[in-house]
C-alpha positions in Angstrom: 6.9 -10.7 -31.2 8.4 -13.6 -29.2 10.4 -13.2 -26.1 13.3 -15.0 -27.8 13.7 -12.2 -30.4 14.1 -9.4 -28.0 14.9 -10.4 -24.4 18.4 -11.5 -23.3 18.9 -15.3 -23.3 18.2 -16.3 -19.7 15.3 -13.8 -19.3 13.7 -15.1 -22.5 13.9 -18.7 -21.4 12.2 -17.8 -18.0 9.5 -15.7 -19.6 8.7 -18.4 -22.2 8.2 -20.9 -19.4 6.1 -18.4 -17.4 4.0 -17.6 -20.5 3.4 -21.3 -21.0 2.2 -22.1 -17.5 0.9 -18.9 -15.8 -2.3 -17.2 -16.7 -1.6 -14.7 -19.4 -3.4 -12.0 -17.6 -0.8 -11.7 -14.9 2.6 -10.8 -16.3 2.7 -8.1 -19.0 5.3 -8.8 -21.7 6.7 -5.9 -23.8 10.0 -7.2 -25.3 10.5 -4.0 -27.4 10.5 -2.0 -24.1 12.6 -4.5 -22.2 9.7 -5.1 -19.9 9.7 -7.0 -17.5 13.0 -7.9 -16.0 13.2 -11.1 -14.0 14.3 -10.6 -10.4 16.7 -13.2 -9.0 18.0 -11.5 -5.8 17.7 -8.3 -3.9 19.5 -6.6 -1.0 18.7 -3.3 0.7 17.8 -0.9 -2.1 19.0 -2.9 -5.1 17.8 -5.9 -7.1 19.6 -8.0 -9.7 18.0 -9.5 -12.8 18.5 -12.9 -14.5 21.3 -11.4 -16.5 23.2 -10.2 -13.4 22.4 -6.5 -14.0 21.8 -4.4 -10.9 18.9 -1.9 -10.5 18.0 0.7 -7.9 14.6 -0.2 -6.6 12.3 2.9 -6.1 9.3 0.7 -5.3 10.4 -1.3 -2.3 8.5 -4.1 -4.1 5.1 -2.5 -3.7 6.2 -0.8 -0.4 7.1 -4.1 1.3 10.8 -3.7 1.8 10.6 -0.8 4.2 13.7 -1.8 6.1 15.5 -2.8 2.9 15.3 -6.0 0.8 16.5 -9.1 2.7 17.2 -7.1 5.8 19.7 -9.4 7.6 18.0 -9.3 11.0 14.5 -9.9 9.5 15.8 -12.8 7.4 17.5 -14.4 10.4 14.3 -14.1 12.4 12.4 -15.9 9.7 15.1 -18.6 9.3 15.3 -19.3 13.1 11.5 -19.6 13.2 11.4 -21.9 10.2 13.9 -24.2 11.9 11.9 -24.2 15.1 8.2 -24.2 14.1 7.3 -23.8 10.4 3.6 -23.8 10.8 1.0 -23.8 13.6 -2.8 -24.2 13.5 -4.4 -20.8 12.9 -7.5 -20.5 15.1 -7.0 -23.8 16.9 -3.5 -24.3 18.5 -1.6 -21.0 18.7 2.1 -20.2 19.0 3.8 -17.7 21.3 4.8 -15.2 18.6 1.2 -14.5 17.6 0.6 -13.3 21.1 3.8 -11.3 21.1 3.0 -9.6 17.8 -0.6 -8.8 18.8 0.7 -7.1 21.9 3.3 -5.2 19.9 0.7 -4.0 17.5 -1.6 -2.9 20.3 1.3 -0.9 21.8 2.2 0.8 18.6 -1.3 1.7 17.6 -4.2 2.3 20.0 -2.2 2.2 23.3 0.2 4.9 21.9 -2.6 6.9 20.2 -4.8 7.0 23.3 -2.0 7.4 25.9 -2.6 3.9 27.2 -6.4 4.3 27.8 -7.2 1.6 25.3 -5.6 -1.6 24.1 -6.1 -3.1 20.7 -7.1 -6.6 19.5 -6.0 -8.1 16.2 -7.5 -10.3 13.4 -4.5 -11.7 11.5 -4.9 -12.4 7.8 -2.5 -13.1 4.9 -2.8 -10.4 2.1 -3.9 -6.8 2.4 -7.3 -7.3 0.9 -8.1 -9.9 3.5 -7.4 -7.4 6.3 -9.9 -5.0 4.7 -12.5 -7.8 4.5 -11.9 -8.6 8.1 -12.5 -5.0 9.0 -15.7 -4.9 6.9 -17.0 -8.0 8.7 -16.1 -6.4 12.1 -18.0 -3.2 11.3 -21.1 -5.1 10.2 -21.2 -7.2 13.3 -20.8 -4.1 15.5 -23.3 -1.8 13.8 -25.7 -4.2 12.1 -25.4 -1.9 9.0 -24.3 -3.6 5.8 -23.4 -0.4 3.8 -19.8 0.7 3.3 -18.8 4.2 2.1 -15.5 4.2 0.2 -13.9 6.9 -2.0 -13.3 7.6 -5.6 -9.8 6.5 -6.6 -9.6 4.1 -3.7 -7.8 0.8 -4.0 -8.4 -1.8 -1.3 -7.6 -5.1 -3.1 -9.2 -7.5 -5.5 -11.0 -10.2 -3.4 -14.7 -9.9 -4.0 -15.4 -8.1 -0.7 -12.5 -5.7 -1.1 -13.2 -5.3 -4.8 -16.7 -4.0 -4.1 -15.0 -1.1 -2.3 -12.2 -0.6 -4.9 -13.2 2.3 -7.1 -11.3 1.7 -10.4 -13.6 0.5 -13.1 -10.9 -1.5 -14.8 -10.8 -3.9 -11.9 -14.6 -4.0 -11.2 -16.2 -4.1 -14.6 -15.5 -7.7 -15.6 -16.9 -9.0 -12.3 -19.8 -6.7 -11.7 -22.4 -9.4 -12.1 -20.9 -11.2 -9.0 -20.3 -8.1 -6.9 -22.5 -7.3 -4.0 -24.1 -3.9 -3.9 -23.1 -2.8 -0.4 -20.6 -0.1 -1.3 -21.2 3.6 -2.2 -18.5 6.1 -3.2 -17.8 9.7 -2.2 -15.3 12.1 -3.8 -11.7 12.0 -2.4 -10.4 15.6 -2.1 -7.0 16.4 -3.4 -7.3 20.2 -3.0 -8.7 22.4 -0.2 -11.7 23.5 -2.4 -12.7 19.9 -2.8 -13.1 19.1 0.9 -16.5 20.7 1.5 -18.2 19.0 -1.5 -16.7 15.7 -0.5 -17.8 16.0 3.1 -21.3 17.0 2.0 -21.6 13.8 0.1 -20.3 11.8 3.1 -22.9 13.4 5.4 -25.6 12.7 2.9 -24.7 9.1 2.7 -24.3 8.7 6.4 -27.7 10.3 7.1 -29.3 7.5 5.1 -28.6 5.3 8.1 -27.3 2.1 6.4 -23.6 2.9 6.4 -21.7 0.9 9.0 -18.2 1.6 7.9 -16.4 4.4 6.2 -13.3 2.9 4.5 -10.5 5.3 3.4 -6.8 5.5 2.7 -5.1 8.4 4.5 -3.0 8.8 1.3 -4.2 7.0 -1.8 -1.4 4.9 -3.2 -2.5 3.2 -6.4 -4.9 6.1 -6.9 -1.9 8.3 -7.7 -0.2 9.2 -4.4 -3.1 11.6 -3.6 -2.7 13.4 -0.2 -6.0 15.0 1.1 -6.0 18.4 2.7 -5.2 18.1 6.5 -8.8 19.0 7.5 -10.3 16.0 5.7 -9.6 13.0 7.9 -10.5 14.9 11.2 -13.8 15.9 9.6 -14.4 12.3 8.5 -13.7 11.1 12.0 -16.2 13.5 13.4 -18.9 12.5 10.9 -18.4 8.8 11.7 -18.8 9.5 15.4 -21.9 11.6 14.9 -23.7 9.0 12.8 -22.5 5.9 14.5 -20.4 4.5 11.6 -16.9 3.0 12.1 -13.9 4.7 10.6 -11.7 2.1 8.9 -8.3 3.3 7.8 -6.6 1.3 5.1 -2.9 1.8 6.0 -1.7 -1.2 4.2 0.5 1.0 2.0 1.0 4.0 4.3 1.6 2.2 7.6 4.9 1.5 9.4 6.8 4.6 8.4 6.1 5.1 4.8 4.8 8.7 5.1 7.3 9.9 7.8 5.1 8.8 10.7 4.5 5.4 12.0 1.0 5.7 10.5 -0.3 8.3 8.1 -3.3 9.1 10.4 -0.8 10.6 12.9 -0.2 13.5 10.6 -3.6 14.8 11.6 -4.0 13.1 15.0 -7.0 11.0 13.8 -7.7 7.8 15.8 -9.7 5.2 13.7 -11.9 2.5 15.0 -10.1 -0.1 12.9 -6.8 0.1 11.0 -5.6 -2.4 8.3 -1.9 -3.2 7.9 0.2 -5.3 5.6 2.9 -4.8 3.0 5.8 -3.4 5.1 4.7 -5.4 8.2 7.0 -8.3 7.6 9.4 -7.1 5.0 8.4 -9.9 2.6 6.3 -12.6 4.1 2.5 -12.8 3.4 1.0 -11.4 6.7 -1.6 -8.7 7.2 -3.8 -7.7 10.1 -6.9 -5.8 11.1 -6.3 -4.0 14.3 -9.1 -2.5 16.4 -9.7 -0.9 19.7 -10.1 -3.8 22.1 -13.5 -2.9 23.6 -15.0 -2.3 20.2 -13.6 -5.6 18.8 -15.0 -7.5 21.8 -18.4 -5.9 21.2 -18.3 -6.9 17.6 -17.0 -10.5 17.8 -18.5 -13.2 20.0 -16.4 -15.5 22.1 -15.3 -18.5 20.0 -17.4 -21.6 20.8 -14.7 -23.7 19.2 -15.3 -22.7 15.6 -14.1 -19.2 14.6 -16.3 -17.1 12.3 -13.3 -15.7 10.5 -10.1 -17.7 10.0 -7.7 -19.3 7.6 -5.2 -22.1 7.5 -2.2 -19.7 7.7 -3.8 -17.2 10.2 -1.0 -15.5 12.2 1.7 -17.7 10.6 4.7 -18.2 12.9 7.3 -17.2 10.3 5.4 -14.1 9.4 5.0 -13.1 13.1 8.8 -13.6 13.7 9.6 -11.5 10.7 7.1 -8.8 11.7 8.6 -8.4 15.2 12.0 -8.2 13.7 10.9 -5.7 11.0 9.3 -3.4 13.6 12.5 -3.6 15.7 14.6 -2.6 12.7 12.4 0.4 12.0 12.9 1.5 15.5 16.6 0.7 15.8 17.6 2.5 12.6 15.1 5.3 13.2 13.7 4.7 9.7 10.4 6.4 10.4 12.2 9.7 11.1 14.5 9.0 8.2 11.5 8.6 5.9 10.3 12.1 6.8 13.8 13.7 6.3 14.8 11.9 3.1 11.3 12.2 1.7 11.6 16.0 1.9 14.8 15.8 -0.1 13.1 13.7 -2.7 10.2 16.1 -3.1 12.5 19.1 -3.4 14.4 17.3 -6.1 11.2 16.4 -8.0 9.9 20.0 -7.7 13.1 21.2 -9.4 12.3 19.3 -12.6 11.1 21.4 -15.5 9.4 20.1 -18.6 10.5 21.8 -21.9 8.4 24.7 -23.0 5.1 23.5 -24.4 5.7 20.0 -22.9 3.9 18.2 -20.1 2.6 19.7 -17.0 4.3 18.3 -13.9 2.9 18.2 -10.4 4.6 16.7 -7.3 2.8 15.4 -4.2 3.4 13.1 -1.3 4.4 12.5 2.4 7.6 11.0 3.6 9.0 8.4 1.2 5.7 8.1 -0.6 5.9 10.6 -3.5 4.4 11.0 -7.0 5.2 13.0 -10.1 2.0 13.6 -12.1 2.3 14.0 -15.9 -0.4 15.8 -17.9 -0.4 16.8 -21.5 -0.5 20.5 -22.4 -4.3 20.3 -22.7 -4.6 18.9 -19.2 -5.3 15.3 -20.1 -3.6 12.6 -18.1 -0.4 11.5 -19.8 -0.6 7.8 -18.9 1.0 6.4 -22.0 3.8 8.9 -21.7 4.4 8.1 -18.0 4.7 4.4 -18.9 7.3 5.2 -21.5 9.3 7.2 -19.0 9.1 4.3 -16.5 10.3 1.8 -19.1 13.1 4.1 -20.2 14.3 4.5 -16.6 14.2 0.7 -16.2 16.6 0.4 -19.1 18.9 2.9 -17.2 18.8 0.7 -14.1 15.9 2.3 -12.1 12.8 0.3 -11.0 9.7 2.6 -10.8 5.9 2.1 -11.3 3.1 4.3 -12.7 0.1 4.8 -10.5 -3.2 6.7 -10.9 -6.4 5.8 -12.7 -4.7 6.5 -16.1 -1.2 5.5 -15.0 -0.2 9.2 -15.2 1.7 9.4 -11.9 5.3 8.1 -11.5 5.5 6.9 -7.9 8.4 6.8 -5.6 8.1 4.4 -2.6 11.7 3.2 -2.1 13.0 1.3 0.9 13.3 3.7 3.8 17.0 2.9 3.9 17.7 4.6 0.5 20.4 7.3 0.4 20.0 10.9 -0.7 22.7 10.5 -3.3 20.8 7.6 -5.0 17.6 9.5 -4.9 19.2 12.6 -6.6 20.8 10.4 -9.2 17.5 8.9 -10.0 15.8 12.2 -10.3 18.5 13.5 -12.6 18.0 10.5 -14.8 14.2 11.1 -14.7 14.8 14.7 -15.8 16.9 13.5 -18.8 14.3 11.0 -19.8 11.5 13.6 -19.5 13.3 15.9 -21.9 14.0 13.1 -24.3 10.4 12.0 -24.3 9.1 15.5 -24.7 11.1 15.8 -27.9 9.5 12.6 -29.4 
């Protein structure tokens, strides 16, 4: 079925052009479901499509717009920097804001976590997966051990290094002949009873002596908003210390207020060796970073002799640095981290009030802060991925932008801008309840 037959006129024209010139593997077209819409502008918690229709965004565009879409102070910071210095020279000739942002990241991470005993040092990158790969390089240089222990359900990006540690077979299978064999996987516990077996596997892998890094998301995002029991991360930290492996936390999704703390590791008081940040860092400019304790980073990486071992053309881009500093200032000024905790509790209570019709799907709610998920399972316990997608598509037609997560797409995720109002959240959950009842009657 062609886009012309189903999509509105302007949307159809754009999607035809995109279909003609973009790889067909990128944008999924389902005209019968009205999927996708074409975004033309966004502000705070709302986006507008090519037809002028307004939507409430419950995704924050993959968690990026933490301080709201097109936050005026963040946009102005980027505009001012573009007019002053649009581009610098990565690892050769730096600019002042790169130093300012590195210092700000040190203060908000390791200096704060250790009461000022340790500073941090940064490796700036562009996309989240690059920050992960910088962390893996750092751990290898420091420990001399090539092995990486990651976790079932984990998602760390799709570049070849990061893909090797991403667990989902859908992403890995087509490229397996080109993937290195340095990663192993342990179970990721979602329930208290699953912690001990997971840690036994971790200990077994670490005792082998070839694991230099343990890479883990404090809360799995694309894995289905999976929150481990609170004893898991501290035990993982202890195991890494005991066996001389580096604990690398992938906080690309969870960092900068998403879970109701500045960083998700703060819920359990765990201090990593390295932490990877991205997404909400700038509010919309491609910039990510691997942050590590300064003494450990210096032990891993040699002084540059004039040619950096790890760099890129856009490393520490001046516009991204300006926007990141403004974004962090906005999170503080508007107390959005605290707001994430408070409003997130409202969201989870609203989701927990939902009831599927008798004999319908099984529902389960989980999350921290404004990172929540509603899992759908069929009466026999099987993941209801196709059904969850239909629910998400029905909500899009009602004016709500959401995404399915989880290995089978069975979890409807909520990661809205941290500026979202409680009334908007309740309105969305009411619409979700109506759609669930309609879909259960299909």
